[in-house]
GUDRENKE-134049 format. One record per atom (N, C-alpha, C): residue number from 1; residue in one letter; x, y, z; atom name. Coordinates in Angstrom, 1 decimal, padded with zeros to 4 digits. Layout:
BEGIN
<kolmi NUM,'A',<X,Y,Z>,'CA'>
...
//
This chain:
BEGIN
<kolmi 1,'M',<-090.4,020.8,005.7>,'N'>
<kolmi 1,'M',<-089.1,020.0,005.6>,'CA'>
<kolmi 1,'M',<-088.6,019.4,004.7>,'C'>
<kolmi 2,'E',<-089.4,018.8,003.9>,'N'>
<kolmi 2,'E',<-088.6,017.6,002.7>,'CA'>
<kolmi 2,'E',<-088.4,018.6,001.6>,'C'>
<kolmi 3,'K',<-089.2,019.8,001.5>,'N'>
<kolmi 3,'K',<-088.6,020.4,001.0>,'CA'>
<kolmi 3,'K',<-087.1,021.3,001.1>,'C'>
<kolmi 4,'V',<-087.2,021.0,002.2>,'N'>
<kolmi 4,'V',<-085.7,021.7,002.3>,'CA'>
<kolmi 4,'V',<-084.5,020.8,002.3>,'C'>
<kolmi 5,'V',<-084.9,019.7,002.2>,'N'>
<kolmi 5,'V',<-083.9,018.1,002.3>,'CA'>
<kolmi 5,'V',<-084.1,017.9,000.8>,'C'>
<kolmi 6,'I',<-084.7,018.3,000.4>,'N'>
<kolmi 6,'I',<-084.8,018.2,-001.2>,'CA'>
<kolmi 6,'I',<-084.0,019.0,-002.0>,'C'>
<kolmi 7,'G',<-084.1,020.7,-002.0>,'N'>
<kolmi 7,'G',<-083.4,021.4,-001.8>,'CA'>
<kolmi 7,'G',<-081.9,021.4,-001.4>,'C'>
<kolmi 8,'I',<-081.5,020.7,-000.2>,'N'>
<kolmi 8,'I',<-080.3,020.4,000.1>,'CA'>
<kolmi 8,'I',<-079.6,019.4,-000.9>,'C'>
<kolmi 9,'I',<-079.8,018.3,-001.1>,'N'>
<kolmi 9,'I',<-079.5,017.5,-001.8>,'CA'>
<kolmi 9,'I',<-079.6,018.0,-003.4>,'C'>
<kolmi 10,'L',<-080.9,018.5,-004.2>,'N'>
<kolmi 10,'L',<-080.3,019.4,-005.4>,'CA'>
<kolmi 10,'L',<-079.0,020.2,-005.6>,'C'>
<kolmi 11,'G',<-078.8,020.9,-004.5>,'N'>
<kolmi 11,'G',<-077.6,021.9,-004.3>,'CA'>
<kolmi 11,'G',<-076.5,020.7,-004.4>,'C'>
<kolmi 12,'V',<-076.1,019.6,-004.0>,'N'>
<kolmi 12,'V',<-075.1,018.9,-003.6>,'CA'>
<kolmi 12,'V',<-075.1,018.0,-005.3>,'C'>
<kolmi 13,'Y',<-076.5,017.7,-005.6>,'N'>
<kolmi 13,'Y',<-075.9,017.4,-006.9>,'CA'>
<kolmi 13,'Y',<-075.6,018.8,-008.0>,'C'>
<kolmi 14,'A',<-075.7,019.3,-007.6>,'N'>
<kolmi 14,'A',<-075.5,020.4,-008.7>,'CA'>
<kolmi 14,'A',<-073.8,020.9,-008.7>,'C'>
<kolmi 15,'A',<-073.3,021.1,-007.3>,'N'>
<kolmi 15,'A',<-072.3,021.3,-007.3>,'CA'>
<kolmi 15,'A',<-071.3,020.2,-007.2>,'C'>
<kolmi 16,'M',<-071.5,018.7,-007.1>,'N'>
<kolmi 16,'M',<-070.8,017.3,-007.6>,'CA'>
<kolmi 16,'M',<-070.9,017.4,-008.7>,'C'>
<kolmi 17,'S',<-071.7,017.7,-009.8>,'N'>
<kolmi 17,'S',<-072.0,017.5,-011.2>,'CA'>
<kolmi 17,'S',<-071.0,018.9,-011.5>,'C'>
<kolmi 18,'V',<-070.6,019.8,-011.0>,'N'>
<kolmi 18,'V',<-069.6,020.8,-011.9>,'CA'>
<kolmi 18,'V',<-068.2,020.3,-011.3>,'C'>
<kolmi 19,'V',<-068.4,019.4,-010.3>,'N'>
<kolmi 19,'V',<-066.7,018.9,-009.6>,'CA'>
<kolmi 19,'V',<-066.7,017.8,-011.2>,'C'>
<kolmi 20,'T',<-068.1,016.9,-011.2>,'N'>
<kolmi 20,'T',<-067.7,015.9,-012.1>,'CA'>
<kolmi 20,'T',<-067.0,016.3,-013.4>,'C'>
<kolmi 21,'F',<-067.8,017.1,-014.1>,'N'>
<kolmi 21,'F',<-067.9,017.6,-015.3>,'CA'>
<kolmi 21,'F',<-066.5,018.1,-015.3>,'C'>
<kolmi 22,'L',<-065.4,019.1,-014.5>,'N'>
<kolmi 22,'L',<-064.2,019.2,-014.5>,'CA'>
<kolmi 22,'L',<-063.4,018.3,-014.3>,'C'>
<kolmi 23,'A',<-063.5,017.2,-013.7>,'N'>
<kolmi 23,'A',<-062.8,016.0,-013.5>,'CA'>
<kolmi 23,'A',<-062.5,015.3,-015.1>,'C'>
<kolmi 24,'F',<-063.7,015.3,-015.9>,'N'>
<kolmi 24,'F',<-063.9,014.7,-017.1>,'CA'>
<kolmi 24,'F',<-063.0,015.6,-018.2>,'C'>
<kolmi 25,'A',<-063.0,016.8,-018.0>,'N'>
<kolmi 25,'A',<-062.4,017.9,-019.0>,'CA'>
<kolmi 25,'A',<-060.8,017.9,-018.1>,'C'>
<kolmi 26,'V',<-060.3,017.6,-017.1>,'N'>
<kolmi 26,'V',<-059.0,017.4,-017.0>,'CA'>
<kolmi 26,'V',<-058.5,016.1,-017.6>,'C'>
<kolmi 27,'D',<-059.6,015.1,-017.4>,'N'>
<kolmi 27,'D',<-059.0,013.9,-017.7>,'CA'>
<kolmi 27,'D',<-059.1,013.5,-019.3>,'C'>
<kolmi 28,'K',<-059.8,014.3,-020.3>,'N'>
<kolmi 28,'K',<-060.0,014.2,-021.4>,'CA'>
<kolmi 28,'K',<-058.7,015.4,-021.7>,'C'>
<kolmi 29,'R',<-058.1,016.4,-021.6>,'N'>
<kolmi 29,'R',<-056.9,016.7,-021.6>,'CA'>
<kolmi 29,'R',<-055.6,016.3,-021.2>,'C'>
<kolmi 30,'A',<-056.0,015.4,-020.3>,'N'>
<kolmi 30,'A',<-054.8,014.5,-020.0>,'CA'>
<kolmi 30,'A',<-054.6,013.7,-021.0>,'C'>
<kolmi 31,'A',<-055.6,012.7,-021.5>,'N'>
<kolmi 31,'A',<-055.6,012.1,-022.7>,'CA'>
<kolmi 31,'A',<-055.3,012.6,-024.0>,'C'>
<kolmi 32,'S',<-055.3,013.5,-024.1>,'N'>
<kolmi 32,'S',<-055.1,014.1,-025.6>,'CA'>
<kolmi 32,'S',<-053.2,014.1,-025.6>,'C'>
<kolmi 33,'L',<-053.3,014.4,-024.2>,'N'>
<kolmi 33,'L',<-051.8,015.4,-024.2>,'CA'>
<kolmi 33,'L',<-050.7,013.9,-023.8>,'C'>
<kolmi 34,'G',<-051.4,012.9,-023.5>,'N'>
<kolmi 34,'G',<-050.7,011.8,-023.2>,'CA'>
<kolmi 34,'G',<-050.0,011.9,-021.6>,'C'>
<kolmi 35,'N',<-050.5,012.5,-021.0>,'N'>
<kolmi 35,'N',<-050.3,012.6,-019.6>,'CA'>
<kolmi 35,'N',<-050.9,011.6,-018.8>,'C'>
<kolmi 36,'R',<-050.6,011.3,-017.5>,'N'>
<kolmi 36,'R',<-051.5,010.8,-016.3>,'CA'>
<kolmi 36,'R',<-053.1,011.0,-016.4>,'C'>
<kolmi 37,'R',<-053.5,010.0,-016.3>,'N'>
<kolmi 37,'R',<-055.1,010.2,-016.0>,'CA'>
<kolmi 37,'R',<-055.9,010.0,-015.5>,'C'>
<kolmi 38,'I',<-056.9,010.3,-014.8>,'N'>
<kolmi 38,'I',<-057.8,010.0,-013.7>,'CA'>
<kolmi 38,'I',<-058.3,008.6,-013.8>,'C'>
<kolmi 39,'P',<-057.7,007.8,-012.2>,'N'>
<kolmi 39,'P',<-058.6,006.6,-012.7>,'CA'>
<kolmi 39,'P',<-059.8,006.4,-012.5>,'C'>
<kolmi 40,'E',<-060.4,005.3,-013.9>,'N'>
<kolmi 40,'E',<-061.7,005.2,-014.0>,'CA'>
<kolmi 40,'E',<-062.8,005.1,-012.6>,'C'>
<kolmi 41,'A',<-061.9,004.4,-011.6>,'N'>
<kolmi 41,'A',<-062.7,003.9,-010.2>,'CA'>
<kolmi 41,'A',<-062.9,005.6,-009.7>,'C'>
<kolmi 42,'R',<-062.2,006.6,-010.0>,'N'>
<kolmi 42,'R',<-062.2,007.7,-009.3>,'CA'>
<kolmi 42,'R',<-063.9,008.7,-009.7>,'C'>
<kolmi 43,'L',<-063.5,008.2,-011.2>,'N'>
<kolmi 43,'L',<-064.7,008.9,-012.0>,'CA'>
<kolmi 43,'L',<-065.9,008.5,-011.4>,'C'>
<kolmi 44,'H',<-065.9,007.3,-011.3>,'N'>
<kolmi 44,'H',<-067.6,006.2,-010.7>,'CA'>
<kolmi 44,'H',<-067.7,007.0,-009.5>,'C'>
<kolmi 45,'L',<-066.7,006.8,-008.7>,'N'>
<kolmi 45,'L',<-066.6,007.2,-007.4>,'CA'>
<kolmi 45,'L',<-067.6,008.2,-007.3>,'C'>
<kolmi 46,'L',<-067.2,010.0,-008.2>,'N'>
<kolmi 46,'L',<-067.7,011.2,-008.9>,'CA'>
<kolmi 46,'L',<-068.8,011.0,-009.1>,'C'>
<kolmi 47,'E',<-069.6,009.8,-009.8>,'N'>
<kolmi 47,'E',<-070.6,009.6,-010.4>,'CA'>
<kolmi 47,'E',<-071.4,009.5,-009.3>,'C'>
<kolmi 48,'L',<-071.1,008.1,-008.5>,'N'>
<kolmi 48,'L',<-071.9,007.8,-007.6>,'CA'>
<kolmi 48,'L',<-072.3,009.0,-006.4>,'C'>
<kolmi 49,'A',<-071.4,009.6,-006.3>,'N'>
<kolmi 49,'A',<-071.4,011.4,-005.3>,'CA'>
<kolmi 49,'A',<-071.8,011.9,-005.7>,'C'>
<kolmi 50,'F',<-073.0,011.9,-006.2>,'N'>
<kolmi 50,'F',<-073.9,013.1,-006.8>,'CA'>
<kolmi 50,'F',<-073.6,013.5,-007.8>,'C'>
<kolmi 51,'G',<-072.5,013.3,-008.5>,'N'>
<kolmi 51,'G',<-071.8,013.8,-009.7>,'CA'>
<kolmi 51,'G',<-072.5,013.1,-011.4>,'C'>
<kolmi 52,'W',<-073.3,012.2,-011.1>,'N'>
<kolmi 52,'W',<-073.8,012.0,-012.4>,'CA'>
<kolmi 52,'W',<-074.0,012.5,-013.4>,'C'>
<kolmi 53,'P',<-075.1,013.6,-013.2>,'N'>
<kolmi 53,'P',<-075.2,014.3,-014.2>,'CA'>
<kolmi 53,'P',<-074.5,015.1,-014.5>,'C'>
<kolmi 54,'G',<-073.3,015.6,-013.8>,'N'>
<kolmi 54,'G',<-072.0,016.3,-014.5>,'CA'>
<kolmi 54,'G',<-071.1,015.5,-016.0>,'C'>
<kolmi 55,'A',<-071.2,013.9,-015.2>,'N'>
<kolmi 55,'A',<-070.2,012.8,-015.8>,'CA'>
<kolmi 55,'A',<-071.3,012.7,-017.0>,'C'>
<kolmi 56,'F',<-072.5,012.9,-017.2>,'N'>
<kolmi 56,'F',<-073.2,012.6,-018.2>,'CA'>
<kolmi 56,'F',<-073.2,013.9,-019.3>,'C'>
<kolmi 57,'L',<-072.8,014.8,-018.7>,'N'>
<kolmi 57,'L',<-073.2,016.3,-019.6>,'CA'>
<kolmi 57,'L',<-071.5,015.8,-020.3>,'C'>
<kolmi 58,'G',<-070.5,015.9,-019.4>,'N'>
<kolmi 58,'G',<-069.1,015.2,-019.8>,'CA'>
<kolmi 58,'G',<-068.6,014.2,-021.1>,'C'>
<kolmi 59,'R',<-069.4,013.4,-020.9>,'N'>
<kolmi 59,'R',<-069.3,012.2,-021.7>,'CA'>
<kolmi 59,'R',<-069.8,012.8,-023.2>,'C'>
<kolmi 60,'R',<-071.4,013.8,-022.7>,'N'>
<kolmi 60,'R',<-071.7,013.9,-024.0>,'CA'>
<kolmi 60,'R',<-070.9,015.1,-024.8>,'C'>
<kolmi 61,'L',<-071.0,016.4,-024.1>,'N'>
<kolmi 61,'L',<-070.3,017.5,-024.5>,'CA'>
<kolmi 61,'L',<-068.7,017.2,-024.7>,'C'>
<kolmi 62,'L',<-068.2,016.2,-024.2>,'N'>
<kolmi 62,'L',<-066.6,016.7,-024.0>,'CA'>
<kolmi 62,'L',<-066.2,014.8,-025.1>,'C'>
<kolmi 63,'R',<-067.6,014.7,-025.3>,'N'>
<kolmi 63,'R',<-067.2,012.9,-026.2>,'CA'>
<kolmi 63,'R',<-065.9,012.2,-025.3>,'C'>
<kolmi 64,'H',<-065.9,012.1,-024.0>,'N'>
<kolmi 64,'H',<-065.3,011.4,-023.3>,'CA'>
<kolmi 64,'H',<-065.7,010.2,-022.8>,'C'>
<kolmi 65,'K',<-065.3,009.1,-022.6>,'N'>
<kolmi 65,'K',<-065.5,008.0,-021.9>,'CA'>
<kolmi 65,'K',<-066.5,007.6,-022.6>,'C'>
<kolmi 66,'T',<-066.9,007.2,-023.8>,'N'>
<kolmi 66,'T',<-067.7,007.1,-024.7>,'CA'>
<kolmi 66,'T',<-067.5,005.5,-025.3>,'C'>
<kolmi 67,'I',<-066.6,004.6,-025.5>,'N'>
<kolmi 67,'I',<-066.3,003.5,-026.2>,'CA'>
<kolmi 67,'I',<-066.4,002.4,-025.0>,'C'>
<kolmi 68,'K',<-065.1,002.8,-024.1>,'N'>
<kolmi 68,'K',<-064.8,001.3,-023.6>,'CA'>
<kolmi 68,'K',<-065.9,000.7,-022.6>,'C'>
<kolmi 69,'R',<-066.3,-000.3,-023.2>,'N'>
<kolmi 69,'R',<-067.8,-000.9,-022.8>,'CA'>
<kolmi 69,'R',<-068.0,-000.9,-021.3>,'C'>
<kolmi 70,'K',<-066.9,-001.4,-020.4>,'N'>
<kolmi 70,'K',<-066.9,-001.8,-019.0>,'CA'>
<kolmi 70,'K',<-067.3,-000.3,-018.4>,'C'>
<kolmi 71,'Y',<-066.7,000.7,-018.7>,'N'>
<kolmi 71,'Y',<-067.1,002.2,-018.5>,'CA'>
<kolmi 71,'Y',<-068.2,002.2,-018.4>,'C'>
<kolmi 72,'V',<-068.7,002.1,-019.9>,'N'>
<kolmi 72,'V',<-070.1,002.6,-019.8>,'CA'>
<kolmi 72,'V',<-071.2,001.8,-019.3>,'C'>
<kolmi 73,'V',<-071.1,000.3,-019.4>,'N'>
<kolmi 73,'V',<-072.0,000.1,-018.4>,'CA'>
<kolmi 73,'V',<-072.3,000.2,-016.7>,'C'>
<kolmi 74,'V',<-070.7,000.3,-016.5>,'N'>
<kolmi 74,'V',<-070.7,001.1,-014.8>,'CA'>
<kolmi 74,'V',<-071.4,002.2,-015.0>,'C'>
<kolmi 75,'F',<-071.1,003.2,-016.2>,'N'>
<kolmi 75,'F',<-071.7,004.4,-016.0>,'CA'>
<kolmi 75,'F',<-073.2,004.1,-015.7>,'C'>
<kolmi 76,'W',<-074.2,003.6,-016.6>,'N'>
<kolmi 76,'W',<-075.3,003.4,-016.5>,'CA'>
<kolmi 76,'W',<-076.1,002.9,-015.3>,'C'>
<kolmi 77,'L',<-075.0,001.7,-014.8>,'N'>
<kolmi 77,'L',<-075.9,001.3,-013.6>,'CA'>
<kolmi 77,'L',<-075.5,002.0,-012.8>,'C'>
<kolmi 78,'I',<-074.6,003.2,-012.6>,'N'>
<kolmi 78,'I',<-074.7,004.3,-011.7>,'CA'>
<kolmi 78,'I',<-076.1,005.0,-011.7>,'C'>
<kolmi 79,'G',<-076.1,004.9,-012.9>,'N'>
<kolmi 79,'G',<-077.3,006.3,-013.1>,'CA'>
<kolmi 79,'G',<-078.5,005.7,-012.9>,'C'>
<kolmi 80,'A',<-078.8,004.3,-013.4>,'N'>
<kolmi 80,'A',<-079.8,003.5,-012.9>,'CA'>
<kolmi 80,'A',<-080.1,003.5,-011.5>,'C'>
<kolmi 81,'V',<-078.9,003.6,-010.6>,'N'>
<kolmi 81,'V',<-079.1,003.3,-009.3>,'CA'>
<kolmi 81,'V',<-079.8,005.1,-008.9>,'C'>
<kolmi 82,'H',<-078.8,006.1,-008.9>,'N'>
<kolmi 82,'H',<-079.5,007.6,-009.0>,'CA'>
<kolmi 82,'H',<-081.7,007.2,-009.3>,'C'>
<kolmi 83,'A',<-081.9,007.1,-010.5>,'N'>
<kolmi 83,'A',<-082.9,007.2,-011.2>,'CA'>
<kolmi 83,'A',<-083.7,006.1,-009.8>,'C'>
<kolmi 84,'A',<-083.1,005.3,-009.5>,'N'>
<kolmi 84,'A',<-084.5,004.2,-008.6>,'CA'>
<kolmi 84,'A',<-084.4,005.1,-007.7>,'C'>
<kolmi 85,'V',<-083.4,005.8,-006.7>,'N'>
<kolmi 85,'V',<-083.2,006.6,-005.3>,'CA'>
<kolmi 85,'V',<-084.5,007.7,-005.3>,'C'>
<kolmi 86,'W',<-084.5,008.3,-006.8>,'N'>
<kolmi 86,'W',<-085.2,009.6,-006.9>,'CA'>
<kolmi 86,'W',<-086.7,009.2,-007.0>,'C'>
<kolmi 87,'V',<-086.8,007.8,-007.4>,'N'>
<kolmi 87,'V',<-088.0,007.3,-007.8>,'CA'>
<kolmi 87,'V',<-088.9,007.0,-006.3>,'C'>
<kolmi 88,'G',<-087.9,006.3,-005.7>,'N'>
<kolmi 88,'G',<-088.2,006.2,-004.6>,'CA'>
<kolmi 88,'G',<-088.8,007.6,-003.7>,'C'>
<kolmi 89,'V',<-087.8,008.4,-003.8>,'N'>
<kolmi 89,'V',<-088.1,009.4,-003.1>,'CA'>
<kolmi 89,'V',<-089.5,009.9,-003.3>,'C'>
<kolmi 90,'V',<-089.8,010.4,-004.6>,'N'>
<kolmi 90,'V',<-090.8,010.7,-005.3>,'CA'>
<kolmi 90,'V',<-092.3,010.1,-004.9>,'C'>
<kolmi 91,'W',<-092.1,008.5,-004.9>,'N'>
<kolmi 91,'W',<-093.1,007.7,-004.4>,'CA'>
<kolmi 91,'W',<-092.7,008.2,-002.9>,'C'>
<kolmi 92,'W',<-092.6,008.2,-002.3>,'N'>
<kolmi 92,'W',<-092.7,008.2,-000.6>,'CA'>
<kolmi 92,'W',<-093.3,009.7,-000.8>,'C'>
<kolmi 93,'L',<-092.6,010.7,-001.2>,'N'>
<kolmi 93,'L',<-093.8,012.2,-001.2>,'CA'>
<kolmi 93,'L',<-095.0,011.9,-001.4>,'C'>
<kolmi 94,'V',<-095.1,011.4,-002.4>,'N'>
<kolmi 94,'V',<-096.5,011.0,-002.7>,'CA'>
<kolmi 94,'V',<-097.8,010.6,-002.0>,'C'>
<kolmi 95,'A',<-097.2,009.3,-001.2>,'N'>
<kolmi 95,'A',<-097.6,008.5,-000.6>,'CA'>
<kolmi 95,'A',<-097.8,009.0,001.2>,'C'>
<kolmi 96,'H',<-096.8,010.2,001.5>,'N'>
<kolmi 96,'H',<-097.3,010.6,002.2>,'CA'>
<kolmi 96,'H',<-097.6,012.2,002.4>,'C'>
<kolmi 97,'G',<-098.2,012.5,000.9>,'N'>
<kolmi 97,'G',<-098.7,013.7,001.2>,'CA'>
<kolmi 97,'G',<-097.6,015.0,001.3>,'C'>
<kolmi 98,'G',<-096.2,014.6,000.8>,'N'>
<kolmi 98,'G',<-095.6,015.7,000.9>,'CA'>
<kolmi 98,'G',<-095.5,016.3,002.3>,'C'>
<kolmi 99,'R',<-095.9,015.5,003.7>,'N'>
<kolmi 99,'R',<-095.3,016.0,004.8>,'CA'>
<kolmi 99,'R',<-094.1,016.1,004.9>,'C'>
//
């Protein structure tokens, strides 16, 4: 049962990462054209809603949202939350023998 749940969660991570990466690409393009941008709070919400890996790739590959200190701090805090949850999941699976 846990494998199915983890598979679903990983699928959601993959889908939301694509959505978040695309949001970063759209925002980067808008920034370069001087058009209306995606609010930072919305980008953070996408990161929090399972899109953090896509945001990580967007920051690296698109070189977007890498300088503004406040944004970067919140970005890494959200990443730490995701990492902590996964550590907890792995701990739980090990402690319960993968039942």
